[in-house]
C-alpha positions as CSV (number, residue, x, y, z in Angstrom):
1,T,-31.6,6.1,-22.0
2,A,-33.2,2.9,-23.3
3,L,-31.3,3.6,-26.6
4,E,-27.4,3.5,-24.3
5,R,-28.0,0.6,-22.7
6,A,-28.3,-1.0,-26.3
7,G,-25.2,0.4,-27.8
8,N,-27.6,3.0,-30.1
9,F,-26.1,6.5,-29.1
10,S,-27.8,7.9,-32.3
11,D,-29.6,10.3,-30.4
12,T,-26.8,11.1,-27.6
13,R,-26.4,14.8,-27.8
14,T,-24.7,17.9,-26.4
15,S,-26.6,20.5,-24.6
16,N,-27.2,22.2,-27.7
17,G,-28.7,19.8,-29.5
18,Q,-24.9,18.5,-31.4
19,L,-24.9,14.6,-32.0
20,I,-22.1,13.0,-29.7
21,T,-20.4,10.7,-32.7
22,I,-19.2,7.6,-30.9
23,Y,-15.4,6.3,-32.4
24,D,-14.2,2.2,-32.9
25,P,-10.8,2.5,-30.4
26,L,-10.6,-0.9,-32.8
27,T,-9.4,1.4,-36.1
28,T,-6.7,3.8,-33.8
29,V,-4.3,4.6,-36.8
30,A,-1.3,6.9,-37.0
31,N,-2.8,10.4,-38.7
32,P,-0.5,10.8,-41.3
33,A,-1.6,14.4,-41.5
34,Q,-0.6,15.1,-38.5
35,P,2.7,12.7,-37.3
36,G,2.3,11.9,-32.9
37,T,-1.4,12.1,-33.8
38,F,-4.0,9.6,-34.7
39,I,-7.0,8.9,-36.2
40,R,-10.3,6.4,-35.6
41,Q,-13.2,5.5,-37.7
42,P,-16.9,6.2,-36.3
43,F,-19.1,3.2,-35.3
44,Q,-21.6,3.0,-38.3
45,G,-25.0,4.6,-37.6
46,N,-23.5,6.1,-34.2
47,V,-24.5,2.4,-32.7
48,I,-22.2,-0.5,-31.1
49,P,-22.5,-3.9,-33.0
50,A,-23.9,-6.2,-30.4
51,N,-21.1,-8.3,-31.0
52,R,-19.1,-5.9,-29.7
53,I,-20.6,-5.0,-26.3
54,S,-19.1,-6.0,-23.1
55,S,-21.5,-8.8,-21.0
56,I,-19.9,-7.4,-18.0
57,G,-20.5,-3.2,-19.8
58,Q,-24.2,-4.3,-20.3
59,A,-24.6,-6.2,-17.1
60,I,-23.5,-3.1,-15.1
61,A,-25.9,-0.9,-17.7
62,K,-29.0,-2.6,-16.9
63,T,-28.7,-1.8,-12.9
64,Y,-29.5,1.1,-13.8
65,P,-33.3,2.5,-12.9
66,N,-35.7,3.5,-16.3
67,P,-35.3,7.4,-16.5
68,L,-38.0,9.4,-16.5
69,R,-37.7,11.2,-19.2
70,D,-35.8,9.3,-22.3
71,V,-33.5,11.9,-23.3
72,S,-29.3,12.4,-23.6
73,N,-28.7,15.3,-23.7
74,G,-26.4,16.3,-20.5
75,S,-29.8,17.8,-18.9
76,S,-31.4,15.7,-15.6
77,N,-33.7,13.0,-16.5
78,F,-34.4,11.7,-13.7
79,E,-35.1,12.9,-10.1
80,S,-36.5,10.8,-6.8
81,T,-36.8,12.2,-3.3
82,A,-34.6,10.3,-0.2
83,E,-36.5,8.7,2.5
84,I,-34.5,8.1,5.8
85,N,-35.8,6.4,9.1
86,D,-33.8,6.6,11.7
87,R,-34.4,4.0,14.3
88,A,-32.0,3.8,18.2
89,I,-33.0,2.1,21.8
90,M,-31.2,2.4,24.8
91,Y,-31.1,0.1,27.4
92,T,-29.3,0.8,31.2
93,G,-29.3,-0.9,34.5
94,K,-27.6,-0.8,37.6
95,V,-27.4,-3.4,40.0
96,D,-25.8,-2.4,44.3
97,H,-25.1,-5.2,46.6
98,R,-23.7,-5.0,50.2
99,F,-22.3,-8.3,51.5
100,N,-22.0,-7.3,54.8
101,D,-21.0,-4.1,56.8
102,K,-17.6,-3.8,55.5
103,L,-18.1,-5.0,52.1
104,S,-20.1,-3.9,48.7
105,L,-20.4,-3.9,45.1
106,S,-22.0,-1.6,42.1
107,G,-22.6,-1.9,38.7
108,F,-23.7,0.1,36.0
109,Y,-24.7,-1.5,32.2
110,L,-25.5,0.6,29.1
111,Y,-26.3,0.0,26.2
112,N,-27.7,1.6,23.0
113,M,-28.0,0.9,19.3
114,S,-28.8,2.7,16.4
115,N,-29.2,2.3,12.4
116,E,-29.1,5.4,10.8
117,P,-29.8,4.9,6.9
118,C,-27.8,7.4,4.4
119,A,-30.1,9.0,1.8
120,N,-31.1,6.9,-1.1
121,L,-31.5,9.0,-4.5
122,V,-32.1,6.6,-7.0
123,Y,-34.3,3.8,-5.3
124,P,-35.4,5.8,-2.2
125,G,-36.5,4.0,1.8
126,L,-34.6,0.1,2.4
127,N,-37.2,-2.2,0.1
128,D,-35.9,-1.5,-3.5
129,P,-34.4,-5.3,-4.1
130,N,-31.8,-2.8,-6.2
131,R,-30.7,0.1,-3.7
132,F,-27.0,-2.0,-3.9
133,M,-26.6,0.7,-6.8
134,D,-27.5,3.5,-5.3
135,R,-24.0,5.7,-4.7
136,S,-26.0,6.7,-0.9
137,D,-27.2,3.5,0.3
138,Y,-25.5,2.3,3.5
139,I,-26.7,1.8,6.6
140,L,-24.2,3.8,9.3
141,Q,-25.0,1.2,12.8
142,R,-23.9,2.0,16.0
143,R,-23.8,0.1,18.9
144,V,-22.4,1.3,21.8
145,S,-21.6,-0.7,25.6
146,V,-20.6,0.2,28.5
147,L,-20.2,-1.7,31.7
148,A,-18.4,-0.2,35.5
149,L,-18.1,-2.4,38.4
150,N,-17.4,-0.8,41.2
151,N,-16.1,-3.0,44.6
152,T,-15.6,-0.3,48.2
153,W,-14.2,-2.5,51.2
154,L,-13.6,-1.3,55.0
155,P,-11.0,-3.4,56.6
156,S,-10.6,-1.4,59.5
157,N,-12.6,2.0,61.3
158,N,-9.7,4.1,59.6
159,T,-9.1,2.6,56.2
160,V,-11.1,2.1,52.9
161,A,-10.1,0.6,49.7
162,T,-11.9,0.6,46.3
163,L,-11.2,-1.2,43.5
164,R,-12.9,-0.2,39.6
165,Y,-13.1,-1.7,36.7
166,G,-14.6,-0.2,33.4
167,L,-15.3,-1.3,29.6
168,T,-16.2,0.7,26.6
169,R,-17.4,-0.7,23.3
170,F,-18.4,1.7,20.6
171,V,-19.3,0.1,17.4
172,D,-19.5,2.7,14.5
173,D,-20.1,0.2,11.2
174,D,-20.7,1.6,7.7
175,T,-22.5,-1.4,6.4
176,L,-24.4,-2.3,3.4
177,S,-28.0,-2.4,3.3
178,V,-29.0,-4.9,0.5
179,D,-26.6,-8.1,-0.2
180,Y,-25.3,-8.7,-3.5
181,D,-23.9,-11.0,-5.3
182,P,-20.9,-9.4,-8.3
183,S,-20.8,-12.9,-9.9
184,Q,-23.7,-12.0,-11.5
185,L,-21.9,-9.4,-13.5
186,G,-19.6,-12.2,-15.0
187,F,-16.6,-11.1,-14.3
188,S,-13.7,-13.8,-13.6
189,Q,-13.6,-16.0,-10.8
190,N,-9.5,-14.9,-10.5
191,F,-11.1,-11.3,-9.9
192,L,-14.2,-12.8,-7.8
193,N,-11.5,-14.4,-5.4
194,N,-9.4,-11.1,-5.1
195,M,-12.5,-8.9,-3.9
196,Q,-12.7,-8.6,-0.4
197,V,-16.0,-7.0,-0.4
198,K,-19.1,-8.9,-2.4
199,K,-20.9,-6.1,-3.1
200,M,-21.7,-4.3,-6.0
201,P,-18.1,-2.1,-7.3
202,R,-18.4,1.5,-7.5
203,V,-19.0,2.7,-11.2
204,S,-17.9,6.2,-11.9
205,F,-18.1,8.2,-15.5
206,T,-16.5,11.5,-16.4
207,D,-19.4,12.4,-18.7
208,N,-23.1,13.9,-16.9
209,Y,-24.1,10.2,-16.0
210,Y,-25.1,8.9,-12.0
211,N,-22.2,7.2,-10.9
212,F,-23.1,4.3,-8.6
213,G,-22.5,1.3,-6.7
214,A,-23.1,1.2,-2.8
215,I,-20.7,2.7,-0.7
216,D,-17.3,0.5,0.7
217,P,-17.9,-0.9,4.3
218,T,-15.5,0.1,7.2
219,P,-16.1,-1.3,10.2
220,R,-14.7,0.7,12.9
221,N,-14.7,-0.7,16.6
222,W,-13.6,2.0,19.4
223,Y,-12.4,0.2,22.7
224,S,-11.1,0.9,25.8
225,W,-10.3,-1.1,29.5
226,S,-9.1,0.5,32.2
227,A,-8.4,-0.7,35.8
228,N,-7.9,1.4,39.2
229,G,-7.7,1.0,43.2
230,A,-6.9,3.4,45.7
231,V,-6.4,2.9,49.4
232,S,-7.0,5.9,52.2
233,K,-5.8,5.5,55.9
234,L,-6.5,8.0,58.5
235,V,-3.6,8.2,61.0
236,G,-3.7,10.3,63.6
237,S,-3.4,13.9,62.1
238,H,-2.2,12.1,58.9
239,T,-4.4,10.7,55.8
240,F,-2.1,8.7,53.6
241,K,-4.2,7.6,49.9
242,A,-2.3,5.4,47.5
243,G,-3.5,4.3,44.2
244,A,-2.6,2.5,40.9
245,D,-4.5,2.9,37.3
246,W,-4.1,0.9,33.8
247,R,-6.1,1.9,30.9
248,T,-5.9,0.6,27.3
249,I,-7.6,2.9,24.2
250,G,-7.3,1.3,20.8
251,I,-9.6,0.7,17.4
252,K,-10.2,-2.5,15.2
253,T,-10.8,-1.3,12.1
254,Q,-10.5,-2.8,8.2
255,S,-10.6,-0.2,5.2
256,F,-12.5,-2.3,2.5
257,T,-12.5,1.0,-0.2
258,D,-12.0,-0.3,-3.6
259,G,-12.2,-3.6,-2.2
260,A,-15.1,-4.9,-5.2
261,G,-13.0,-2.7,-7.6
262,T,-13.7,1.2,-8.8
263,F,-14.3,1.3,-12.2
264,N,-14.0,4.2,-13.7
265,F,-15.1,5.2,-17.3
266,D,-13.6,8.0,-19.3
267,S,-14.4,8.9,-23.2
268,F,-11.0,8.5,-24.7
269,F,-11.4,5.1,-26.0
270,T,-14.7,5.9,-28.4
271,S,-13.5,9.9,-28.8
272,S,-12.1,10.7,-32.2
273,N,-8.6,11.2,-30.9
274,P,-7.3,8.9,-28.3
275,L,-4.8,11.4,-27.0
276,T,-7.5,14.7,-26.8
277,L,-11.0,15.0,-26.0
278,N,-13.8,17.4,-27.6
279,A,-17.3,17.7,-26.4
280,T,-18.9,16.2,-29.8
281,T,-17.1,13.1,-29.7
282,G,-16.4,10.3,-27.1
283,N,-19.0,8.9,-24.3
284,S,-17.8,7.2,-21.2
285,V,-20.8,4.9,-20.9
286,A,-20.0,3.6,-24.8
287,S,-16.8,2.8,-23.2
288,M,-18.2,0.9,-20.4
289,L,-20.5,-1.0,-23.1
290,L,-17.3,-1.9,-25.1
291,G,-15.7,-3.0,-21.5
292,Y,-12.8,-0.2,-21.5
293,P,-12.1,1.1,-18.4
294,S,-9.9,4.3,-18.3
295,G,-6.5,4.4,-17.8
296,Q,-5.6,8.0,-17.9
297,P,-3.4,8.8,-14.9
298,G,-5.4,9.9,-11.6
299,N,-8.6,7.9,-13.2
300,E,-7.3,4.5,-13.1
301,S,-9.6,1.9,-11.9
302,L,-8.7,-0.2,-9.0
303,L,-9.2,-3.1,-6.9
304,T,-7.1,-3.3,-3.4
305,V,-6.5,-5.1,-0.8
306,S,-6.2,-4.3,2.7
307,S,-5.6,-5.9,6.4
308,P,-7.1,-5.5,9.3
309,F,-5.8,-2.9,11.6
310,N,-5.5,-2.5,15.8
311,A,-4.2,0.3,16.7
312,F,-4.0,1.1,20.2
313,T,-2.0,3.0,23.3
314,H,-1.7,1.7,27.1
315,Y,-1.4,3.9,29.9
316,Y,0.1,3.0,33.4
317,G,-0.5,5.5,37.5
318,A,0.5,5.2,40.2
319,Y,0.6,8.1,43.3
320,A,0.9,8.3,47.3
321,Q,0.0,11.5,49.2
322,D,-0.9,12.1,52.5
323,D,-2.7,15.3,54.0
324,W,-1.3,16.5,57.5
325,R,-3.5,18.4,59.1
326,V,-0.7,20.1,61.1
327,T,-2.9,22.8,63.0
328,S,-6.8,23.8,62.5
329,R,-5.7,26.8,59.7
330,L,-2.9,24.9,58.6
331,T,-3.1,21.8,56.3
332,L,0.0,20.2,54.3
333,N,-0.7,18.7,51.0
334,Y,2.2,16.3,49.5
335,G,2.8,13.4,47.2
336,L,4.5,11.6,44.4
337,R,2.6,10.7,40.9
338,W,4.3,8.4,38.0
339,E,2.7,7.8,34.2
340,F,3.5,6.2,31.5
341,T,1.8,6.3,28.3
342,T,3.5,3.7,26.0
343,G,3.5,4.8,22.0
344,L,0.6,4.4,19.5
345,K,1.1,0.2,18.7
346,E,-0.5,-2.3,16.1
347,T,-0.9,-5.1,16.6
348,D,1.4,-6.7,13.5
349,D,3.2,-3.6,13.3
350,L,1.3,-2.1,10.4
351,L,2.6,1.2,11.6
352,S,6.0,3.1,10.4
353,Y,6.6,7.0,11.1
354,I,10.0,9.6,10.8
355,P,11.1,10.4,14.2
356,D,11.7,14.3,13.4
357,P,10.3,14.7,9.6
358,L,13.0,17.9,9.3
359,T,15.7,16.7,10.7
360,S,15.3,12.6,9.7
361,R,16.3,10.9,6.8
362,L,15.8,7.2,5.5
363,E,18.1,5.4,8.0
364,D,16.1,7.2,10.7
365,V,12.5,5.3,9.2
366,K,10.8,3.4,12.6
367,I,7.8,0.9,12.7
368,G,6.5,-0.4,15.3
369,E,5.7,2.2,17.9
370,L,4.6,5.7,17.0
371,W,6.9,7.4,19.8
372,D,8.9,6.5,22.1
373,N,8.1,7.9,26.0
374,K,10.3,7.8,29.3
375,I,9.0,5.3,31.8
376,T,11.0,8.2,34.7
377,N,7.5,10.3,34.0
378,F,7.2,11.7,38.1
379,Q,5.6,14.6,39.0
380,P,4.5,15.9,42.6
């Protein structure tokens, strides 16, 4: 409410109308009547003095939209209807070229683009400049690229050779819909320098207040390359075939969770007893205005730093076979195939694993490839 933004909690009440008293954490002293407990003094008039209000806490509070009903008693005082406008477009193209009677080439390309906004609840649509604080604000940007090349060569009247190449990229990014400069909140330069994402921090409350701050963006780039070749030759009653296949499949990503900071606030700092909570004392917004984020286990405020992650695996395969037409009613098919798939790897060896969770010890922990495959994987 307007009063609470200014540090005035004289009309902040429970659902049954009881006043919620705000206590000053700087007055905490041991309770002489009950050793091991503490007591505090309430703020006069249930109002936080202006000189005690944190400039950062106040700047964060100002990002809240004005309530539709200026009451604070645990009931909803704001509502809106989300507006979602998805957009997608696809382009495809195909080219076939015949160089001569023995050599031809074909190519296919597909590009698909879509922007899928989430359901903004506080500031519907993608026009309001303050939507950076909306917890549901982001755009899922998807970009799909597919390239396929196919070459066919007839070196003789009984031989066919083919060579194929394929490339697929699927960009699947959670992105911010609007820029925001967190320096305007008043954070120290040291804190700003360690933020990996320049956006509104995510802010959460344990009381019945709206948790805000746009999502932490996540880039995801799924990719694959493949190439394969095959030769088929007809010799009398035999059709000999041989070929090889190579593929690389991977993902490039980076987690920016808490990359701009996640600040959680509870009412411990402003309750009558710092060790226990009750419904009629303490308020998480009051704790924020005083500049005291939660330190409770499981509710700590965080600023994390991550590294780019590129995980991939390679596949190799080769085969040779013969179709032998022994008679007009009998054909024998026989051959040999070799396959090898590397373990899941990461460019900077950021993967670690335990070979057997049931029997392995700490000494068995490995870094690098997630599993070992035998290179002698032959099959008929």
